[in-house]
PDB file of N, CA, C and O in Angstrom:
ATOM      1  N   UNK A   1       0.843  -1.173   0.000  1.00  0.00           N
ATOM      2  CA  UNK A   1       0.000   0.000   0.000  1.00  0.00           C
ATOM      3  C   UNK A   1       0.895   1.245   0.000  1.00  0.00           C
ATOM      4  O   UNK A   1       1.900   1.313   0.707  1.00  0.00           O
ATOM      5  N   UNK A   2       0.502   2.208  -0.803  1.00  0.00           N
ATOM      6  CA  UNK A   2       1.275   3.444  -0.884  1.00  0.00           C
ATOM      7  C   UNK A   2       0.973   4.342   0.314  1.00  0.00           C
ATOM      8  O   UNK A   2      -0.124   4.316   0.871  1.00  0.00           O
ATOM      9  N   UNK A   3       1.960   5.125   0.691  1.00  0.00           N
ATOM     10  CA  UNK A   3       1.787   6.075   1.779  1.00  0.00           C
ATOM     11  C   UNK A   3       1.505   7.441   1.178  1.00  0.00           C
ATOM     12  O   UNK A   3       2.424   8.220   0.923  1.00  0.00           O
ATOM     13  N   UNK A   4       0.214   7.729   0.951  1.00  0.00           N
ATOM     14  CA  UNK A   4      -0.166   8.970   0.288  1.00  0.00           C
ATOM     15  C   UNK A   4       0.190  10.198   1.111  1.00  0.00           C
ATOM     16  O   UNK A   4       0.542  11.233   0.544  1.00  0.00           O
ATOM     17  N   UNK A   5       0.107  10.110   2.418  1.00  0.00           N
ATOM     18  CA  UNK A   5       0.448  11.261   3.251  1.00  0.00           C
ATOM     19  C   UNK A   5       1.907  11.635   3.068  1.00  0.00           C
ATOM     20  O   UNK A   5       2.227  12.809   2.883  1.00  0.00           O
ATOM     21  N   UNK A   6       2.792  10.657   3.117  1.00  0.00           N
ATOM     22  CA  UNK A   6       4.218  10.922   2.926  1.00  0.00           C
ATOM     23  C   UNK A   6       4.471  11.486   1.537  1.00  0.00           C
ATOM     24  O   UNK A   6       5.197  12.469   1.382  1.00  0.00           O
ATOM     25  N   UNK A   7       3.869  10.860   0.522  1.00  0.00           N
ATOM     26  CA  UNK A   7       4.068  11.326  -0.851  1.00  0.00           C
ATOM     27  C   UNK A   7       3.555  12.753  -1.034  1.00  0.00           C
ATOM     28  O   UNK A   7       4.204  13.567  -1.691  1.00  0.00           O
ATOM     29  N   UNK A   8       2.390  13.059  -0.454  1.00  0.00           N
ATOM     30  CA  UNK A   8       1.828  14.406  -0.562  1.00  0.00           C
ATOM     31  C   UNK A   8       2.726  15.430   0.122  1.00  0.00           C
ATOM     32  O   UNK A   8       3.045  16.468  -0.458  1.00  0.00           O
ATOM     33  N   UNK A   9       3.133  15.137   1.352  1.00  0.00           N
ATOM     34  CA  UNK A   9       3.962  16.091   2.090  1.00  0.00           C
ATOM     35  C   UNK A   9       5.327  16.261   1.435  1.00  0.00           C
ATOM     36  O   UNK A   9       5.866  17.368   1.410  1.00  0.00           O
ATOM     37  N   UNK A  10       5.886  15.190   0.911  1.00  0.00           N
ATOM     38  CA  UNK A  10       7.168  15.286   0.212  1.00  0.00           C
ATOM     39  C   UNK A  10       7.038  16.153  -1.035  1.00  0.00           C
ATOM     40  O   UNK A  10       7.892  17.001  -1.296  1.00  0.00           O
ATOM     41  N   UNK A  11       5.982  15.945  -1.799  1.00  0.00           N
ATOM     42  CA  UNK A  11       5.760  16.751  -3.002  1.00  0.00           C
ATOM     43  C   UNK A  11       5.574  18.223  -2.642  1.00  0.00           C
ATOM     44  O   UNK A  11       6.110  19.103  -3.315  1.00  0.00           O
ATOM     45  N   UNK A  12       4.811  18.488  -1.580  1.00  0.00           N
ATOM     46  CA  UNK A  12       4.592  19.872  -1.162  1.00  0.00           C
ATOM     47  C   UNK A  12       5.897  20.525  -0.717  1.00  0.00           C
ATOM     48  O   UNK A  12       6.160  21.678  -1.057  1.00  0.00           O
ATOM     49  N   UNK A  13       6.707  19.804   0.032  1.00  0.00           N
ATOM     50  CA  UNK A  13       7.970  20.353   0.529  1.00  0.00           C
ATOM     51  C   UNK A  13       8.953  20.633  -0.605  1.00  0.00           C
ATOM     52  O   UNK A  13       9.740  21.577  -0.538  1.00  0.00           O
ATOM     53  N   UNK A  14       8.898  19.801  -1.648  1.00  0.00           N
ATOM     54  CA  UNK A  14       9.834  19.944  -2.754  1.00  0.00           C
ATOM     55  C   UNK A  14       9.276  20.774  -3.898  1.00  0.00           C
ATOM     56  O   UNK A  14       9.964  21.000  -4.893  1.00  0.00           O
ATOM     57  N   UNK A  15       8.024  21.233  -3.766  1.00  0.00           N
ATOM     58  CA  UNK A  15       7.400  22.035  -4.816  1.00  0.00           C
ATOM     59  C   UNK A  15       6.984  21.231  -6.026  1.00  0.00           C
ATOM     60  O   UNK A  15       6.771  21.791  -7.102  1.00  0.00           O
ATOM     61  N   UNK A  16       6.866  19.916  -5.864  1.00  0.00           N
ATOM     62  CA  UNK A  16       6.453  19.037  -6.960  1.00  0.00           C
ATOM     63  C   UNK A  16       4.936  18.888  -6.974  1.00  0.00           C
ATOM     64  O   UNK A  16       4.245  19.256  -6.024  1.00  0.00           O
ATOM     65  N   UNK A  17       4.438  18.337  -8.083  1.00  0.00           N
ATOM     66  CA  UNK A  17       3.011  18.053  -8.184  1.00  0.00           C
ATOM     67  C   UNK A  17       2.711  16.707  -7.542  1.00  0.00           C
ATOM     68  O   UNK A  17       3.571  15.829  -7.473  1.00  0.00           O
ATOM     69  N   UNK A  18       1.480  16.560  -7.075  1.00  0.00           N
ATOM     70  CA  UNK A  18       1.027  15.320  -6.459  1.00  0.00           C
ATOM     71  C   UNK A  18      -0.242  14.881  -7.170  1.00  0.00           C
ATOM     72  O   UNK A  18      -1.061  15.712  -7.562  1.00  0.00           O
ATOM     73  N   UNK A  19      -0.399  13.600  -7.331  1.00  0.00           N
ATOM     74  CA  UNK A  19      -1.607  13.086  -7.950  1.00  0.00           C
ATOM     75  C   UNK A  19      -2.274  12.116  -6.989  1.00  0.00           C
ATOM     76  O   UNK A  19      -1.596  11.227  -6.474  1.00  0.00           O
ATOM     77  N   UNK A  20      -3.544  12.241  -6.727  1.00  0.00           N
ATOM     78  CA  UNK A  20      -4.450  13.162  -7.389  1.00  0.00           C
ATOM     79  C   UNK A  20      -4.285  14.582  -6.882  1.00  0.00           C
ATOM     80  O   UNK A  20      -3.980  14.815  -5.712  1.00  0.00           O
ATOM     81  N   UNK A  21      -4.492  15.521  -7.784  1.00  0.00           N
ATOM     82  CA  UNK A  21      -4.358  16.933  -7.435  1.00  0.00           C
ATOM     83  C   UNK A  21      -5.643  17.426  -6.775  1.00  0.00           C
ATOM     84  O   UNK A  21      -6.653  16.724  -6.737  1.00  0.00           O
ATOM     85  N   UNK A  22      -5.578  18.648  -6.259  1.00  0.00           N
ATOM     86  CA  UNK A  22      -6.769  19.260  -5.680  1.00  0.00           C
ATOM     87  C   UNK A  22      -7.850  19.379  -6.746  1.00  0.00           C
ATOM     88  O   UNK A  22      -9.022  19.120  -6.475  1.00  0.00           O
ATOM     89  N   UNK A  23      -7.462  19.769  -7.956  1.00  0.00           N
ATOM     90  CA  UNK A  23      -8.433  19.931  -9.044  1.00  0.00           C
ATOM     91  C   UNK A  23      -9.118  18.607  -9.368  1.00  0.00           C
ATOM     92  O   UNK A  23     -10.326  18.578  -9.606  1.00  0.00           O
ATOM     93  N   UNK A  24      -8.361  17.516  -9.381  1.00  0.00           N
ATOM     94  CA  UNK A  24      -8.948  16.198  -9.641  1.00  0.00           C
ATOM     95  C   UNK A  24      -9.912  15.802  -8.518  1.00  0.00           C
ATOM     96  O   UNK A  24     -10.995  15.278  -8.779  1.00  0.00           O
ATOM     97  N   UNK A  25      -9.516  16.052  -7.284  1.00  0.00           N
ATOM     98  CA  UNK A  25     -10.393  15.759  -6.150  1.00  0.00           C
ATOM     99  C   UNK A  25     -11.665  16.584  -6.183  1.00  0.00           C
ATOM    100  O   UNK A  25     -12.746  16.091  -5.860  1.00  0.00           O
ATOM    101  N   UNK A  26     -11.530  17.849  -6.577  1.00  0.00           N
ATOM    102  CA  UNK A  26     -12.687  18.743  -6.675  1.00  0.00           C
ATOM    103  C   UNK A  26     -13.654  18.242  -7.753  1.00  0.00           C
ATOM    104  O   UNK A  26     -14.868  18.241  -7.547  1.00  0.00           O
ATOM    105  N   UNK A  27     -13.122  17.821  -8.890  1.00  0.00           N
ATOM    106  CA  UNK A  27     -13.965  17.310  -9.972  1.00  0.00           C
ATOM    107  C   UNK A  27     -14.718  16.059  -9.525  1.00  0.00           C
ATOM    108  O   UNK A  27     -15.901  15.907  -9.833  1.00  0.00           O
ATOM    109  N   UNK A  28     -14.056  15.175  -8.814  1.00  0.00           N
ATOM    110  CA  UNK A  28     -14.710  13.968  -8.300  1.00  0.00           C
ATOM    111  C   UNK A  28     -15.808  14.349  -7.322  1.00  0.00           C
ATOM    112  O   UNK A  28     -16.890  13.762  -7.349  1.00  0.00           O
ATOM    113  N   UNK A  29     -15.546  15.321  -6.459  1.00  0.00           N
ATOM    114  CA  UNK A  29     -16.554  15.753  -5.489  1.00  0.00           C
ATOM    115  C   UNK A  29     -17.772  16.346  -6.180  1.00  0.00           C
ATOM    116  O   UNK A  29     -18.896  16.150  -5.716  1.00  0.00           O
ATOM    117  N   UNK A  30     -17.574  17.069  -7.285  1.00  0.00           N
ATOM    118  CA  UNK A  30     -18.707  17.606  -8.040  1.00  0.00           C
ATOM    119  C   UNK A  30     -19.589  16.475  -8.571  1.00  0.00           C
ATOM    120  O   UNK A  30     -20.815  16.587  -8.551  1.00  0.00           O
ATOM    121  N   UNK A  31     -18.984  15.399  -9.038  1.00  0.00           N
ATOM    122  CA  UNK A  31     -19.750  14.246  -9.529  1.00  0.00           C
ATOM    123  C   UNK A  31     -20.507  13.595  -8.376  1.00  0.00           C
ATOM    124  O   UNK A  31     -21.682  13.257  -8.516  1.00  0.00           O
ATOM    125  N   UNK A  32     -19.838  13.417  -7.235  1.00  0.00           N
ATOM    126  CA  UNK A  32     -20.506  12.819  -6.079  1.00  0.00           C
ATOM    127  C   UNK A  32     -21.675  13.672  -5.602  1.00  0.00           C
ATOM    128  O   UNK A  32     -22.717  13.140  -5.221  1.00  0.00           O
ATOM    129  N   UNK A  33     -21.507  14.989  -5.621  1.00  0.00           N
ATOM    130  CA  UNK A  33     -22.604  15.889  -5.239  1.00  0.00           C
ATOM    131  C   UNK A  33     -23.780  15.753  -6.201  1.00  0.00           C
ATOM    132  O   UNK A  33     -24.936  15.761  -5.778  1.00  0.00           O
ATOM    133  N   UNK A  34     -23.485  15.631  -7.494  1.00  0.00           N
ATOM    134  CA  UNK A  34     -24.547  15.462  -8.483  1.00  0.00           C
ATOM    135  C   UNK A  34     -25.282  14.139  -8.267  1.00  0.00           C
ATOM    136  O   UNK A  34     -26.504  14.078  -8.401  1.00  0.00           O
ATOM    137  N   UNK A  35     -24.551  13.098  -7.938  1.00  0.00           N
ATOM    138  CA  UNK A  35     -25.192  11.805  -7.652  1.00  0.00           C
ATOM    139  C   UNK A  35     -26.144  11.946  -6.472  1.00  0.00           C
ATOM    140  O   UNK A  35     -27.269  11.447  -6.516  1.00  0.00           O
ATOM    141  N   UNK A  36     -25.705  12.614  -5.432  1.00  0.00           N
ATOM    142  CA  UNK A  36     -26.556  12.801  -4.255  1.00  0.00           C
ATOM    143  C   UNK A  36     -27.815  13.601  -4.603  1.00  0.00           C
ATOM    144  O   UNK A  36     -28.913  13.253  -4.169  1.00  0.00           O
ATOM    145  N   UNK A  37     -27.655  14.669  -5.382  1.00  0.00           N
ATOM    146  CA  UNK A  37     -28.820  15.467  -5.793  1.00  0.00           C
ATOM    147  C   UNK A  37     -29.776  14.631  -6.647  1.00  0.00           C
ATOM    148  O   UNK A  37     -30.995  14.739  -6.512  1.00  0.00           O
ATOM    149  N   UNK A  38     -29.221  13.809  -7.511  1.00  0.00           N
ATOM    150  CA  UNK A  38     -30.033  12.966  -8.379  1.00  0.00           C
ATOM    151  C   UNK A  38     -30.873  11.984  -7.571  1.00  0.00           C
ATOM    152  O   UNK A  38     -32.053  11.782  -7.857  1.00  0.00           O
ATOM    153  N   UNK A  39     -30.262  11.380  -6.567  1.00  0.00           N
ATOM    154  CA  UNK A  39     -30.985  10.438  -5.710  1.00  0.00           C
ATOM    155  C   UNK A  39     -32.099  11.159  -4.953  1.00  0.00           C
ATOM    156  O   UNK A  39     -33.220  10.660  -4.858  1.00  0.00           O
ATOM    157  N   UNK A  40     -31.778  12.344  -4.412  1.00  0.00           N
ATOM    158  CA  UNK A  40     -32.779  13.099  -3.648  1.00  0.00           C
ATOM    159  C   UNK A  40     -33.970  13.496  -4.513  1.00  0.00           C
ATOM    160  O   UNK A  40     -35.115  13.439  -4.063  1.00  0.00           O
ATOM    161  N   UNK A  41     -33.701  13.899  -5.758  1.00  0.00           N
ATOM    162  CA  UNK A  41     -34.758  14.386  -6.651  1.00  0.00           C
ATOM    163  C   UNK A  41     -35.421  13.265  -7.447  1.00  0.00           C
ATOM    164  O   UNK A  41     -36.532  13.433  -7.950  1.00  0.00           O
ATOM    165  N   UNK A  42     -34.746  12.127  -7.562  1.00  0.00           N
ATOM    166  CA  UNK A  42     -35.283  11.028  -8.351  1.00  0.00           C
ATOM    167  C   UNK A  42     -35.242  11.304  -9.847  1.00  0.00           C
ATOM    168  O   UNK A  42     -36.078  10.803 -10.599  1.00  0.00           O
ATOM    169  N   UNK A  43     -34.266  12.101 -10.277  1.00  0.00           N
ATOM    170  CA  UNK A  43     -34.134  12.426 -11.697  1.00  0.00           C
ATOM    171  C   UNK A  43     -32.680  12.723 -12.041  1.00  0.00           C
ATOM    172  O   UNK A  43     -31.847  12.908 -11.154  1.00  0.00           O
ATOM    173  N   UNK A  44     -32.386  12.767 -13.335  1.00  0.00           N
ATOM    174  CA  UNK A  44     -31.057  13.120 -13.785  1.00  0.00           C
ATOM    175  C   UNK A  44     -30.770  14.574 -13.446  1.00  0.00           C
ATOM    176  O   UNK A  44     -31.664  15.415 -13.533  1.00  0.00           O
ATOM    177  N   UNK A  45     -29.541  14.880 -13.064  1.00  0.00           N
ATOM    178  CA  UNK A  45     -29.123  16.253 -12.813  1.00  0.00           C
ATOM    179  C   UNK A  45     -27.786  16.494 -13.523  1.00  0.00           C
ATOM    180  O   UNK A  45     -27.058  15.555 -13.846  1.00  0.00           O
ATOM    181  N   UNK A  46     -27.486  17.764 -13.755  1.00  0.00           N
ATOM    182  CA  UNK A  46     -26.232  18.133 -14.385  1.00  0.00           C
ATOM    183  C   UNK A  46     -25.132  18.225 -13.326  1.00  0.00           C
ATOM    184  O   UNK A  46     -25.379  18.568 -12.169  1.00  0.00           O
ATOM    185  N   UNK A  47     -23.927  17.910 -13.756  1.00  0.00           N
ATOM    186  CA  UNK A  47     -22.767  18.130 -12.889  1.00  0.00           C
ATOM    187  C   UNK A  47     -22.415  19.595 -13.001  1.00  0.00           C
ATOM    188  O   UNK A  47     -22.178  20.095 -14.101  1.00  0.00           O
ATOM    189  N   UNK A  48     -22.378  20.283 -11.890  1.00  0.00           N
ATOM    190  CA  UNK A  48     -22.117  21.731 -11.911  1.00  0.00           C
ATOM    191  C   UNK A  48     -20.652  22.026 -11.826  1.00  0.00           C
ATOM    192  O   UNK A  48     -20.256  23.192 -11.832  1.00  0.00           O
TER     193      UNK A  48
END
C-alpha cells in the first residue's frame, strides 16, 4: 500500500506536483454531489 500522506507532504515540501491533485479531487466531489442530488430528486441532474 502506498503512503499517500508521505508522498503528498514530500511533493509539497519539494514544490512538486502530487496526484491526485486538488483539481482532480474537486472534480470527483462535483460528480458525487450530483449523484446525491439525483438520488434526492429522483431524476437526472447536471454536474455543476
